[in-house]
C-alpha positions as a Markdown table, in Angstrom:
| # | Residue | x | y | z |
|---|---|---|---|---|
| 1 | Met | 38.9 | 0.8 | 1.0 |
| 2 | Ala | 42.4 | 1.1 | -0.4 |
| 3 | Phe | 41.2 | 3.5 | -3.0 |
| 4 | Val | 39.4 | 5.6 | -0.4 |
| 5 | Arg | 42.6 | 5.8 | 1.7 |
| 6 | Arg | 44.7 | 6.9 | -1.3 |
| 7 | Ala | 42.2 | 9.6 | -2.1 |
| 8 | Leu | 42.2 | 11.0 | 1.4 |
| 9 | His | 46.0 | 11.0 | 1.8 |
| 10 | Gly | 46.9 | 12.1 | -1.7 |
| 11 | Arg | 47.5 | 15.8 | -2.0 |
| 12 | Arg | 46.4 | 15.9 | -5.6 |
| 13 | Ser | 42.8 | 14.9 | -4.6 |
| 14 | Ile | 40.9 | 17.9 | -6.0 |
| 15 | Gly | 38.8 | 19.7 | -3.5 |
| 16 | Leu | 39.5 | 17.4 | -0.6 |
| 17 | Pro | 42.0 | 19.6 | 1.4 |
| 18 | Arg | 39.6 | 22.5 | 1.3 |
| 19 | Met | 36.7 | 20.3 | 2.4 |
| 20 | Leu | 38.7 | 18.7 | 5.2 |
| 21 | Ser | 40.3 | 21.9 | 6.5 |
| 22 | Gly | 37.1 | 23.9 | 6.9 |
| 23 | Ala | 33.7 | 23.2 | 8.5 |
| 24 | Ala | 31.3 | 21.0 | 6.6 |
| 25 | Pro | 28.9 | 23.0 | 4.5 |
| 26 | Lys | 25.5 | 23.3 | 6.0 |
| 27 | Pro | 22.8 | 21.4 | 4.1 |
| 28 | Lys | 20.3 | 23.6 | 2.3 |
| 29 | Glu | 17.2 | 23.9 | 4.5 |
| 30 | Glu | 13.9 | 23.1 | 2.9 |
| 31 | Pro | 11.2 | 25.8 | 3.3 |
| 32 | Pro | 8.4 | 24.9 | 5.7 |
| 33 | Tyr | 5.7 | 22.9 | 4.0 |
| 34 | Val | 2.4 | 24.8 | 3.4 |
| 35 | His | -0.5 | 22.4 | 2.7 |
| 36 | Arg | -2.5 | 23.2 | -0.4 |
| 37 | Asp | -6.2 | 22.3 | -0.1 |
| 38 | Leu | -7.6 | 20.1 | -2.8 |
| 39 | Thr | -10.7 | 21.6 | -4.5 |
| 40 | Asp | -13.4 | 19.7 | -6.4 |
| 41 | Ala | -11.9 | 21.0 | -9.7 |
| 42 | Asp | -8.6 | 19.4 | -8.8 |
| 43 | Arg | -10.0 | 15.9 | -8.1 |
| 44 | Ile | -9.1 | 13.2 | -10.6 |
| 45 | Phe | -11.8 | 10.8 | -9.6 |
| 46 | Thr | -15.0 | 12.7 | -10.3 |
| 47 | Asn | -17.4 | 9.8 | -9.9 |
| 48 | Leu | -16.0 | 8.1 | -6.9 |
| 49 | Tyr | -19.4 | 7.8 | -5.2 |
| 50 | Gly | -21.3 | 6.7 | -8.3 |
| 51 | Glu | -23.4 | 9.8 | -8.5 |
| 52 | His | -23.1 | 10.1 | -12.3 |
| 53 | Asp | -23.4 | 7.8 | -15.3 |
| 54 | Ile | -20.8 | 5.0 | -15.0 |
| 55 | Gly | -20.9 | 4.1 | -18.7 |
| 56 | Val | -18.6 | 5.3 | -21.5 |
| 57 | Asn | -20.8 | 8.2 | -22.5 |
| 58 | Gly | -20.8 | 9.6 | -18.9 |
| 59 | Ala | -17.1 | 9.0 | -18.7 |
| 60 | Ile | -16.5 | 11.0 | -21.9 |
| 61 | Lys | -18.6 | 13.9 | -20.5 |
| 62 | Arg | -16.4 | 13.9 | -17.4 |
| 63 | Gly | -13.2 | 14.2 | -19.6 |
| 64 | Asp | -12.1 | 10.6 | -19.9 |
| 65 | Trp | -11.0 | 9.4 | -23.4 |
| 66 | His | -10.4 | 13.1 | -24.4 |
| 67 | Arg | -7.8 | 13.3 | -27.1 |
| 68 | Thr | -6.3 | 10.0 | -26.0 |
| 69 | Lys | -4.9 | 9.6 | -29.5 |
| 70 | Asp | -2.9 | 12.8 | -29.2 |
| 71 | Leu | -1.4 | 11.6 | -25.9 |
| 72 | Leu | -0.3 | 8.3 | -27.5 |
| 73 | Leu | 1.2 | 10.1 | -30.5 |
| 74 | Met | 3.4 | 12.1 | -28.2 |
| 75 | Gly | 5.4 | 8.9 | -27.9 |
| 76 | Arg | 6.6 | 6.4 | -25.2 |
| 77 | Asp | 9.5 | 8.5 | -24.0 |
| 78 | Trp | 7.4 | 11.6 | -23.5 |
| 79 | Ile | 4.8 | 9.7 | -21.4 |
| 80 | Ile | 7.4 | 8.2 | -19.2 |
| 81 | Asp | 9.2 | 11.5 | -18.8 |
| 82 | Glu | 6.0 | 13.2 | -17.8 |
| 83 | Ile | 5.2 | 10.5 | -15.2 |
| 84 | Lys | 8.7 | 10.8 | -13.8 |
| 85 | Ala | 8.4 | 14.6 | -13.6 |
| 86 | Ser | 5.1 | 14.4 | -11.9 |
| 87 | Gly | 6.6 | 12.6 | -8.9 |
| 88 | Leu | 4.0 | 9.9 | -9.0 |
| 89 | Arg | 4.9 | 7.0 | -6.7 |
| 90 | Gly | 3.1 | 3.6 | -6.7 |
| 91 | Arg | -0.2 | 3.7 | -4.9 |
| 92 | Gly | -0.3 | 0.0 | -4.0 |
| 93 | Gly | 1.9 | 0.3 | -0.9 |
| 94 | Ala | 5.6 | 0.2 | -1.8 |
| 95 | Gly | 5.7 | 3.8 | -3.2 |
| 96 | Phe | 8.3 | 3.1 | -5.9 |
| 97 | Pro | 8.6 | 5.9 | -8.4 |
| 98 | Ser | 6.2 | 5.0 | -11.2 |
| 99 | Gly | 7.9 | 6.6 | -14.2 |
| 100 | Leu | 11.2 | 4.8 | -13.2 |
| 101 | Lys | 9.4 | 1.5 | -12.9 |
| 102 | Trp | 7.7 | 1.9 | -16.3 |
| 103 | Ser | 11.1 | 2.7 | -17.9 |
| 104 | Phe | 12.5 | -0.7 | -16.9 |
| 105 | Met | 10.6 | -2.3 | -19.7 |
| 106 | Pro | 12.8 | -3.1 | -22.7 |
| 107 | Lys | 12.9 | -0.4 | -25.4 |
| 108 | Val | 13.5 | -2.9 | -28.2 |
| 109 | Ser | 11.7 | -6.3 | -28.3 |
| 110 | Asp | 13.8 | -9.5 | -28.4 |
| 111 | Gly | 10.9 | -11.3 | -29.9 |
| 112 | Arg | 9.0 | -11.8 | -26.7 |
| 113 | Pro | 5.8 | -9.7 | -26.2 |
| 114 | Ser | 5.6 | -7.4 | -23.2 |
| 115 | Tyr | 2.6 | -7.2 | -20.8 |
| 116 | Leu | 1.1 | -4.8 | -18.4 |
| 117 | Val | -0.5 | -6.5 | -15.3 |
| 118 | Ile | -2.8 | -4.4 | -13.1 |
| 119 | Asn | -3.2 | -5.5 | -9.5 |
| 120 | Ala | -6.9 | -5.1 | -8.5 |
| 121 | Asp | -6.5 | -7.9 | -6.0 |
| 122 | Glu | -7.3 | -5.5 | -3.1 |
| 123 | Ser | -7.5 | -7.9 | -0.1 |
| 124 | Glu | -5.8 | -6.2 | 2.8 |
| 125 | Pro | -8.0 | -5.5 | 5.8 |
| 126 | Gly | -9.1 | -1.8 | 5.9 |
| 127 | Thr | -8.2 | -1.2 | 2.2 |
| 128 | Cys | -11.1 | -0.4 | -0.1 |
| 129 | Lys | -10.0 | 2.4 | -2.4 |
| 130 | Asp | -9.5 | 0.5 | -5.6 |
| 131 | Arg | -12.9 | -1.1 | -5.2 |
| 132 | Glu | -14.5 | 2.3 | -5.6 |
| 133 | Ile | -12.6 | 3.0 | -8.9 |
| 134 | Leu | -13.7 | -0.4 | -10.3 |
| 135 | Arg | -17.4 | 0.0 | -9.4 |
| 136 | Asn | -17.8 | 3.8 | -10.1 |
| 137 | Asp | -15.0 | 5.1 | -12.4 |
| 138 | Pro | -13.8 | 2.1 | -14.4 |
| 139 | His | -13.1 | 4.0 | -17.6 |
| 140 | Lys | -10.3 | 5.9 | -15.9 |
| 141 | Leu | -8.6 | 2.5 | -15.3 |
| 142 | Val | -9.3 | 1.2 | -18.8 |
| 143 | Glu | -7.9 | 4.4 | -20.4 |
| 144 | Gly | -5.0 | 4.4 | -18.1 |
| 145 | Ala | -4.2 | 0.8 | -19.0 |
| 146 | Leu | -4.0 | 1.8 | -22.7 |
| 147 | Ile | -1.7 | 4.7 | -22.0 |
| 148 | Ala | 0.5 | 2.9 | -19.5 |
| 149 | Gly | 0.7 | -0.2 | -21.7 |
| 150 | Phe | 1.7 | 1.9 | -24.7 |
| 151 | Ala | 4.4 | 3.7 | -22.7 |
| 152 | Met | 5.8 | 0.2 | -21.8 |
| 153 | Gly | 5.5 | -1.2 | -25.2 |
| 154 | Ala | 3.0 | -3.8 | -24.0 |
| 155 | Lys | 0.7 | -5.7 | -26.4 |
| 156 | Ala | -2.0 | -6.3 | -23.7 |
| 157 | Ala | -3.1 | -5.6 | -20.2 |
| 158 | Tyr | -4.4 | -8.1 | -17.7 |
| 159 | Ile | -6.5 | -6.7 | -14.9 |
| 160 | Tyr | -6.4 | -9.2 | -12.0 |
| 161 | Val | -9.5 | -8.6 | -9.9 |
| 162 | Arg | -10.1 | -9.9 | -6.3 |
| 163 | Gly | -12.3 | -13.0 | -6.5 |
| 164 | Glu | -14.9 | -11.5 | -4.0 |
| 165 | Phe | -15.3 | -8.4 | -6.2 |
| 166 | Ile | -18.3 | -9.8 | -8.2 |
| 167 | Tyr | -20.1 | -6.5 | -8.9 |
| 168 | Glu | -16.9 | -4.6 | -9.4 |
| 169 | Ala | -15.6 | -7.2 | -12.0 |
| 170 | Asn | -18.9 | -7.0 | -13.8 |
| 171 | Gln | -18.7 | -3.2 | -14.0 |
| 172 | Leu | -15.1 | -3.4 | -15.2 |
| 173 | Glu | -15.9 | -6.0 | -17.9 |
| 174 | Gln | -18.7 | -3.8 | -19.1 |
| 175 | Ala | -16.4 | -0.8 | -19.4 |
| 176 | Val | -13.9 | -2.9 | -21.4 |
| 177 | Val | -16.7 | -4.0 | -23.8 |
| 178 | Glu | -17.8 | -0.3 | -24.2 |
| 179 | Ala | -14.2 | 0.7 | -24.9 |
| 180 | Tyr | -13.9 | -1.9 | -27.7 |
| 181 | Asp | -17.3 | -0.8 | -29.2 |
| 182 | Lys | -15.9 | 2.8 | -29.3 |
| 183 | Lys | -12.7 | 1.5 | -31.0 |
| 184 | Phe | -10.7 | 2.8 | -28.0 |
| 185 | Leu | -9.2 | -0.7 | -27.6 |
| 186 | Gly | -8.2 | -3.4 | -30.0 |
| 187 | Ala | -6.6 | -2.9 | -33.4 |
| 188 | Asn | -5.6 | 0.7 | -34.1 |
| 189 | Ala | -6.6 | 1.8 | -30.6 |
| 190 | Cys | -8.1 | 5.3 | -30.6 |
| 191 | Gly | -6.9 | 5.6 | -34.2 |
| 192 | Ser | -3.3 | 5.7 | -33.0 |
| 193 | Gly | -2.0 | 2.9 | -35.1 |
| 194 | Tyr | -1.3 | 0.9 | -31.9 |
| 195 | Asp | -2.9 | -2.4 | -31.2 |
| 196 | Phe | -3.8 | -3.1 | -27.6 |
| 197 | Asp | -6.1 | -5.5 | -25.8 |
| 198 | Val | -7.4 | -5.6 | -22.2 |
| 199 | Tyr | -8.4 | -8.7 | -20.3 |
| 200 | Val | -10.2 | -9.0 | -17.0 |
| 201 | His | -9.1 | -12.0 | -14.9 |
| 202 | Arg | -10.9 | -12.9 | -11.7 |
| 203 | Gly | -8.9 | -14.3 | -8.8 |
| 204 | Ala | -10.0 | -16.8 | -6.2 |
| 205 | Gly | -9.7 | -14.9 | -3.0 |
| 206 | Ala | -6.1 | -15.5 | -1.9 |
| 207 | Tyr | -4.4 | -12.5 | -0.3 |
| 208 | Ile | -1.0 | -13.7 | -1.3 |
| 209 | Cys | -1.9 | -13.1 | -4.9 |
| 210 | Gly | -1.6 | -9.4 | -4.2 |
| 211 | Glu | 2.2 | -9.9 | -4.3 |
| 212 | Glu | 3.2 | -9.2 | -7.9 |
| 213 | Thr | 4.9 | -12.5 | -8.7 |
| 214 | Gly | 2.3 | -14.5 | -6.8 |
| 215 | Leu | -0.2 | -12.7 | -9.0 |
| 216 | Ile | 1.7 | -13.7 | -12.1 |
| 217 | Glu | 1.8 | -17.3 | -11.0 |
| 218 | Ser | -1.9 | -17.2 | -10.5 |
| 219 | Leu | -2.5 | -15.7 | -13.9 |
| 220 | Glu | -0.5 | -18.5 | -15.4 |
| 221 | Gly | -2.8 | -21.1 | -13.7 |
| 222 | Asn | -0.4 | -22.0 | -10.9 |
| 223 | Pro | -0.7 | -21.7 | -7.1 |
| 224 | Gly | -0.2 | -18.1 | -6.2 |
| 225 | Lys | 3.2 | -18.5 | -4.5 |
| 226 | Pro | 5.7 | -15.6 | -4.9 |
| 227 | Arg | 8.8 | -16.1 | -7.0 |
| 228 | Leu | 12.4 | -15.6 | -5.9 |
| 229 | Lys | 13.8 | -12.4 | -7.4 |
| 230 | Pro | 15.9 | -11.9 | -9.5 |
| 231 | Pro | 14.9 | -12.3 | -12.3 |
| 232 | Phe | 12.4 | -9.4 | -11.9 |
| 233 | Pro | 9.1 | -9.3 | -13.8 |
| 234 | Ala | 10.4 | -6.5 | -16.1 |
| 235 | Asn | 12.8 | -9.2 | -17.4 |
| 236 | Val | 10.9 | -12.4 | -16.9 |
| 237 | Gly | 7.3 | -12.0 | -15.9 |
| 238 | Leu | 4.0 | -13.3 | -17.3 |
| 239 | Tyr | 4.6 | -16.3 | -19.5 |
| 240 | Gly | 8.3 | -15.6 | -19.2 |
| 241 | Cys | 7.9 | -12.2 | -20.9 |
| 242 | Pro | 8.8 | -8.7 | -19.8 |
| 243 | Thr | 6.0 | -7.5 | -17.5 |
| 244 | Thr | 5.2 | -4.6 | -15.3 |
| 245 | Val | 2.8 | -5.1 | -12.4 |
| 246 | Thr | 1.2 | -2.0 | -11.0 |
| 247 | Asn | -1.7 | -0.8 | -8.9 |
| 248 | Val | -5.2 | 0.3 | -10.0 |
| 249 | Glu | -4.9 | 3.8 | -8.7 |
| 250 | Thr | -1.4 | 4.3 | -10.2 |
| 251 | Val | -2.7 | 3.5 | -13.6 |
| 252 | Ala | -6.0 | 5.3 | -13.3 |
| 253 | Val | -4.4 | 8.7 | -12.5 |
| 254 | Ser | -1.9 | 8.7 | -15.4 |
| 255 | Pro | -4.2 | 10.1 | -18.2 |
| 256 | Thr | -5.2 | 13.1 | -16.1 |
| 257 | Ile | -1.5 | 13.7 | -15.2 |
| 258 | Leu | -0.7 | 13.8 | -18.9 |
| 259 | Arg | -3.6 | 16.1 | -19.8 |
| 260 | Arg | -3.1 | 18.6 | -16.9 |
| 261 | Gly | 0.7 | 18.4 | -16.9 |
| 262 | Ala | 3.3 | 17.0 | -14.6 |
| 263 | Ser | 3.8 | 20.3 | -12.8 |
| 264 | Trp | 0.1 | 20.4 | -11.9 |
| 265 | Phe | 0.3 | 17.0 | -10.2 |
| 266 | Ser | 3.6 | 17.7 | -8.5 |
| 267 | Gly | 2.1 | 20.9 | -7.1 |
| 268 | Phe | 0.4 | 18.9 | -4.4 |
| 269 | Gly | 2.2 | 17.5 | -1.4 |
| 270 | Arg | 5.8 | 17.7 | -0.2 |
| 271 | Lys | 9.0 | 16.9 | -2.0 |
| 272 | Asn | 9.1 | 13.3 | -3.0 |
| 273 | Asn | 5.5 | 12.9 | -1.9 |
| 274 | His | 3.6 | 14.6 | -4.7 |
| 275 | Gly | 0.1 | 14.4 | -6.1 |
| 276 | Thr | -3.4 | 13.5 | -4.9 |
| 277 | Lys | -4.2 | 10.3 | -3.2 |
| 278 | Leu | -7.2 | 8.1 | -2.3 |
| 279 | Phe | -7.6 | 7.6 | 1.4 |
| 280 | Ala | -9.9 | 4.9 | 2.9 |
| 281 | Ile | -11.0 | 6.0 | 6.4 |
| 282 | Ser | -12.7 | 3.4 | 8.6 |
| 283 | Gly | -13.1 | 2.3 | 12.2 |
| 284 | His | -14.3 | 4.6 | 15.0 |
| 285 | Val | -15.1 | 7.7 | 12.9 |
| 286 | Asn | -18.5 | 9.3 | 12.4 |
| 287 | Asn | -18.5 | 9.1 | 8.6 |
| 288 | Pro | -16.4 | 6.2 | 7.2 |
| 289 | Ile | -15.4 | 7.2 | 3.7 |
| 290 | Val | -13.0 | 6.8 | 0.7 |
| 291 | Val | -11.9 | 10.3 | -0.3 |
| 292 | Glu | -9.4 | 11.9 | -2.6 |
| 293 | Glu | -7.1 | 14.4 | -0.9 |
| 294 | Ser | -3.7 | 15.9 | -1.6 |
| 295 | Met | -0.6 | 14.1 | -0.3 |
| 296 | Ser | 0.9 | 15.4 | 2.9 |
| 297 | Val | -2.4 | 16.4 | 4.4 |
| 298 | Ser | -2.2 | 16.1 | 8.2 |
| 299 | Leu | -3.8 | 12.9 | 9.6 |
| 300 | Arg | -6.0 | 14.9 | 12.0 |
| 301 | Glu | -7.3 | 17.2 | 9.3 |
| 302 | Leu | -8.0 | 14.3 | 7.0 |
| 303 | Ile | -10.2 | 12.6 | 9.7 |
| 304 | Glu | -11.9 | 15.7 | 11.0 |
| 305 | Lys | -12.5 | 17.2 | 7.5 |
| 306 | His | -13.7 | 14.2 | 5.7 |
| 307 | Ala | -14.7 | 11.5 | 8.2 |
| 308 | Gly | -16.6 | 13.6 | 10.7 |
| 309 | Gly | -14.1 | 13.2 | 13.4 |
| 310 | Val | -13.4 | 10.4 | 15.9 |
| 311 | Gln | -16.4 | 8.9 | 17.7 |
| 312 | Gly | -16.5 | 10.5 | 21.1 |
| 313 | Gly | -14.2 | 13.3 | 20.0 |
| 314 | Trp | -10.5 | 13.6 | 19.3 |
| 315 | Asp | -9.6 | 13.2 | 23.0 |
| 316 | Asn | -11.2 | 9.7 | 22.8 |
| 317 | Leu | -8.7 | 8.6 | 20.2 |
| 318 | Leu | -6.4 | 5.7 | 21.2 |
| 319 | Ala | -4.4 | 4.8 | 18.1 |
| 320 | Ile | -4.5 | 4.7 | 14.3 |
| 321 | Ile | -3.2 | 2.3 | 11.7 |
| 322 | Pro | -2.5 | 4.8 | 8.9 |
| 323 | Gly | -1.8 | 2.6 | 5.9 |
| 324 | Gly | -3.7 | -0.7 | 6.0 |
| 325 | Ser | -3.3 | -3.6 | 8.3 |
| 326 | Ser | 0.4 | -4.3 | 7.4 |
| 327 | Val | 1.8 | -1.1 | 8.9 |
| 328 | Pro | 2.5 | -0.5 | 12.6 |
| 329 | Cys | 0.0 | 1.5 | 14.6 |
| 330 | Ile | 0.8 | 5.0 | 15.9 |
| 331 | Pro | -0.6 | 6.4 | 19.2 |
| 332 | Lys | -2.7 | 9.5 | 19.6 |
| 333 | Lys | 0.2 | 11.8 | 20.5 |
| 334 | Thr | 1.8 | 11.0 | 17.1 |
| 335 | Cys | -1.5 | 11.4 | 15.3 |
| 336 | Glu | -1.8 | 15.0 | 16.4 |
| 337 | Thr | 0.9 | 16.3 | 13.9 |
| 338 | Val | 1.9 | 13.6 | 11.5 |
| 339 | Leu | 1.4 | 14.1 | 7.8 |
| 340 | Met | 0.0 | 11.5 | 5.5 |
| 341 | Asp | 2.8 | 10.8 | 3.1 |
| 342 | Phe | 5.5 | 8.2 | 2.6 |
| 343 | Asp | 8.4 | 10.0 | 4.3 |
| 344 | Ala | 6.5 | 11.5 | 7.3 |
| 345 | Leu | 5.0 | 8.1 | 8.3 |
| 346 | Lys | 8.3 | 6.3 | 7.8 |
| 347 | Ala | 9.8 | 8.9 | 10.2 |
| 348 | Val | 7.4 | 7.8 | 13.0 |
| 349 | Gln | 8.1 | 4.1 | 12.3 |
| 350 | Ser | 5.0 | 3.4 | 10.4 |
| 351 | Gly | 4.1 | 3.7 | 6.7 |
| 352 | Leu | 1.6 | 5.1 | 4.2 |
| 353 | Gly | 1.0 | 1.7 | 2.7 |
| 354 | Thr | -2.3 | 1.6 | 0.9 |
| 355 | Ala | -3.5 | 4.7 | 2.8 |
| 356 | Ala | -6.2 | 2.8 | 4.6 |
| 357 | Val | -6.7 | 4.8 | 7.8 |
| 358 | Met | -8.1 | 2.5 | 10.6 |
| 359 | Val | -9.1 | 4.6 | 13.5 |
| 360 | Met | -9.4 | 3.1 | 17.0 |
| 361 | Asn | -10.9 | 5.0 | 20.0 |
| 362 | Lys | -10.3 | 4.3 | 23.7 |
| 363 | Gln | -13.0 | 1.6 | 23.8 |
| 364 | Thr | -10.8 | -0.6 | 21.6 |
| 365 | Asp | -8.9 | -3.6 | 23.0 |
| 366 | Met | -5.6 | -2.9 | 21.2 |
| 367 | Ile | -4.2 | -6.3 | 22.0 |
| 368 | Lys | -7.3 | -8.1 | 20.6 |
| 369 | Ala | -7.2 | -5.9 | 17.5 |
| 370 | Ile | -3.6 | -6.9 | 16.7 |
| 371 | Gln | -4.4 | -10.5 | 17.6 |
| 372 | Arg | -7.1 | -10.6 | 15.0 |
| 373 | Leu | -4.6 | -9.2 | 12.4 |
| 374 | Ser | -2.2 | -11.9 | 13.4 |
| 375 | Tyr | -4.8 | -14.5 | 12.6 |
| 376 | Phe | -5.4 | -13.0 | 9.2 |
| 377 | Tyr | -1.7 | -13.3 | 8.2 |
| 378 | Lys | -1.4 | -16.8 | 9.6 |
| 379 | His | -4.4 | -17.8 | 7.5 |
| 380 | Glu | -3.1 | -16.1 | 4.4 |
| 381 | Ser | 0.5 | -17.3 | 4.5 |
| 382 | Cys | 1.2 | -19.5 | 1.4 |
| 383 | Gly | 3.5 | -21.7 | 3.5 |
| 384 | Gln | 6.4 | -21.5 | 1.0 |
| 385 | Cys | 8.9 | -19.9 | 3.4 |
| 386 | Thr | 9.7 | -21.5 | 6.7 |
| 387 | Pro | 9.9 | -18.2 | 8.8 |
| 388 | Cys | 6.4 | -17.2 | 7.6 |
| 389 | Arg | 4.9 | -20.7 | 7.6 |
| 390 | Glu | 6.1 | -21.5 | 11.2 |
| 391 | Gly | 6.3 | -17.9 | 12.5 |
| 392 | Thr | 2.8 | -16.6 | 11.8 |
| 393 | Pro | 1.1 | -19.4 | 13.8 |
| 394 | Trp | 3.6 | -18.7 | 16.6 |
| 395 | Leu | 2.6 | -15.0 | 16.5 |
| 396 | Tyr | -1.1 | -15.8 | 16.6 |
| 397 | Lys | -0.7 | -18.3 | 19.5 |
| 398 | Leu | 1.3 | -15.8 | 21.5 |
| 399 | Met | -1.0 | -12.9 | 20.7 |
| 400 | Thr | -4.0 | -15.0 | 21.8 |
| 401 | Arg | -2.4 | -15.6 | 25.2 |
| 402 | Met | -1.4 | -11.9 | 25.4 |
| 403 | Gln | -5.0 | -11.0 | 24.7 |
| 404 | Lys | -6.1 | -13.1 | 27.7 |
| 405 | Gly | -3.2 | -12.1 | 29.8 |
| 406 | Asp | -2.2 | -15.7 | 30.2 |
| 407 | Ala | 1.5 | -15.1 | 29.7 |
| 408 | Glu | 4.7 | -14.2 | 31.4 |
| 409 | Leu | 6.3 | -10.7 | 31.2 |
| 410 | Glu | 9.4 | -12.2 | 29.6 |
| 411 | Glu | 7.2 | -13.5 | 26.7 |
| 412 | Ile | 6.7 | -10.0 | 25.4 |
| 413 | Asp | 10.4 | -9.9 | 24.5 |
| 414 | Met | 10.0 | -13.4 | 23.1 |
| 415 | Leu | 7.1 | -12.2 | 20.9 |
| 416 | Leu | 9.2 | -9.3 | 19.7 |
| 417 | Glu | 12.1 | -11.7 | 18.9 |
| 418 | Val | 9.7 | -13.9 | 16.9 |
| 419 | Thr | 8.8 | -10.9 | 14.7 |
| 420 | Lys | 12.5 | -10.2 | 14.1 |
| 421 | Gln | 13.0 | -13.8 | 12.9 |
| 422 | Ile | 10.2 | -13.4 | 10.4 |
| 423 | Glu | 10.8 | -9.9 | 9.2 |
| 424 | Gly | 13.2 | -9.7 | 6.2 |
| 425 | His | 13.6 | -13.5 | 6.0 |
| 426 | Thr | 10.9 | -14.4 | 3.5 |
| 427 | Ile | 10.6 | -14.3 | -0.3 |
| 428 | Cys | 7.8 | -11.8 | -0.2 |
| 429 | Ala | 6.6 | -9.1 | 2.2 |
| 430 | Leu | 3.8 | -11.0 | 3.8 |
| 431 | Gly | 6.2 | -12.0 | 6.6 |
| 432 | Asp | 7.0 | -8.3 | 7.2 |
| 433 | Ala | 3.3 | -7.5 | 7.1 |
| 434 | Ala | 2.7 | -10.1 | 9.8 |
| 435 | Ala | 5.5 | -8.8 | 12.0 |
| 436 | Trp | 5.0 | -5.0 | 11.8 |
| 437 | Pro | 1.6 | -4.7 | 13.5 |
| 438 | Val | 2.9 | -6.7 | 16.5 |
| 439 | Gln | 6.0 | -4.6 | 16.7 |
| 440 | Gly | 3.9 | -1.5 | 16.7 |
| 441 | Leu | 1.8 | -2.8 | 19.5 |
| 442 | Ile | 4.8 | -3.6 | 21.7 |
| 443 | Arg | 6.5 | -0.3 | 20.8 |
| 444 | His | 3.5 | 1.8 | 21.9 |
| 445 | Phe | 1.3 | -0.3 | 24.2 |
| 446 | Arg | 3.8 | -2.5 | 26.1 |
| 447 | Pro | 2.4 | -1.1 | 29.5 |
| 448 | Thr | -1.1 | -2.2 | 28.4 |
| 449 | Met | 0.3 | -5.7 | 27.7 |
| 450 | Glu | 2.1 | -5.9 | 31.0 |
| 451 | Gln | -1.0 | -4.7 | 32.9 |
| 452 | Arg | -3.1 | -7.4 | 31.1 |
| 453 | Ile | -0.7 | -10.1 | 32.3 |
| 454 | Ala | -0.7 | -8.7 | 35.9 |
| 455 | Asp | -4.5 | -8.5 | 36.0 |
| 456 | Phe | -4.8 | -12.1 | 34.8 |
| 457 | Lys | -2.4 | -13.3 | 37.5 |
| 458 | Gly | -4.3 | -11.3 | 40.1 |
| 459 | Lys | -7.6 | -12.9 | 39.1 |
| 460 | Asn | -6.2 | -16.4 | 39.1 |
| 461 | Lys | -4.6 | -15.8 | 42.6 |
| 462 | Glu | -8.0 | -14.7 | 44.0 |
| 463 | Ala | -9.8 | -17.6 | 42.4 |
| 464 | Thr | -7.3 | -20.2 | 43.7 |
| 465 | Pro | -8.7 | -21.9 | 46.9 |
| 466 | Ala | -6.4 | -21.9 | 50.0 |
| 467 | Pro | -4.8 | -25.3 | 50.8 |
| 468 | Pro | -6.7 | -27.4 | 53.4 |
| 469 | Thr | -5.5 | -27.1 | 57.0 |
| 470 | Ala | -5.1 | -30.2 | 59.2 |
| 471 | Thr | -7.9 | -30.4 | 61.9 |
| 472 | Gly | -7.3 | -33.9 | 63.4 |
| 473 | Pro | -4.7 | -34.9 | 66.0 |
| 474 | Pro | -1.1 | -34.7 | 64.9 |
| 475 | Asn | -0.7 | -38.5 | 64.5 |
| 476 | Ala | -4.0 | -39.0 | 62.8 |
């Protein structure tokens, strides 16, 4: 602060007198966003619905493994610079810039090997996009693992697959075997002079292992309990070695970005929200679907164009959870105009998350829907952090009472306070994920909760028999 005061009062501070004497310069206005429709030729995932050959020969016909050697020979720095220039952000929920994350890996080895870990532990309610890649387009992921691993200087990739994904894991393992048979993996991968191995590891069905350090613990054979950070995985990760943990979709799109160019990918979506994206649309729609669309598409257009619209029509819409169960819901009024990208959804106090769009029409009991999510997070808490271990059962108990209406009006504020005591006070983000759906419910549907409580009290009052009246003599 002393330095700031000296700078403000010192006449020799270059540029400050001019800045302070005149009006502040107006920020440069961004031109209005014009959405660019995604054509079939633009789509990265060309076998998302399993209509074509899933094997390596079919993948090669669709453009996978095309001149992969040439991409590798361009060098680590070129690959990372292209990913940075493309504007690709992590597709697993956090949205961290992918090229920047990859660049955190050490350039020069200190004797420890480096690893790439791919998070295919897709366990969040409503989220099912990565499953379609694993079962129908696995070679995109395997090739992406090679390219991303090379860019990070990793010696191997571990793909951690959700335990319930039996068929998907089998398809992925078959794709890895085919890649080895074609000499795309292993020693001298793709003839590049680079040695790289890929291993498929099956989880045991714990949602907490979707957190990157919990996943690493599970890979090492330990209970999947998240680690305190720092140190971060890029420094001390799998087996104590430098590690990058990244999402299936993030890795799978990287070869296509490099082939078509960073400018092609960044041509879709708004500033800081570039590229194409897989959206999983479920709930009260006429055609539940996983579809690839450009970022920054409007939520209403996404549902009406690809999911056949809301059951009962758009006017029958009540609310939407736009990014998987861990983000707050948004009401119909907000859904009319909001864009599906990181910044637009953050501005309406929600999030893109995993881009799992859960649609609820007016026949939905919103309180019960959030109560069910509260049970999920209570069940999946690892119990390591006190706010989460003790707070998630509290949330579920309170939400169960709210769902019945067996509560007091003051308890709505108490419920909100419980979420605040959990949010931001845990090692990993599961506590936040448990708190945010409840916060969204209170923010947008508090009158519904208050009416539920009033109705319950009214029914109980009607059902309560009147006290008996004395019929005998006064001194009886």
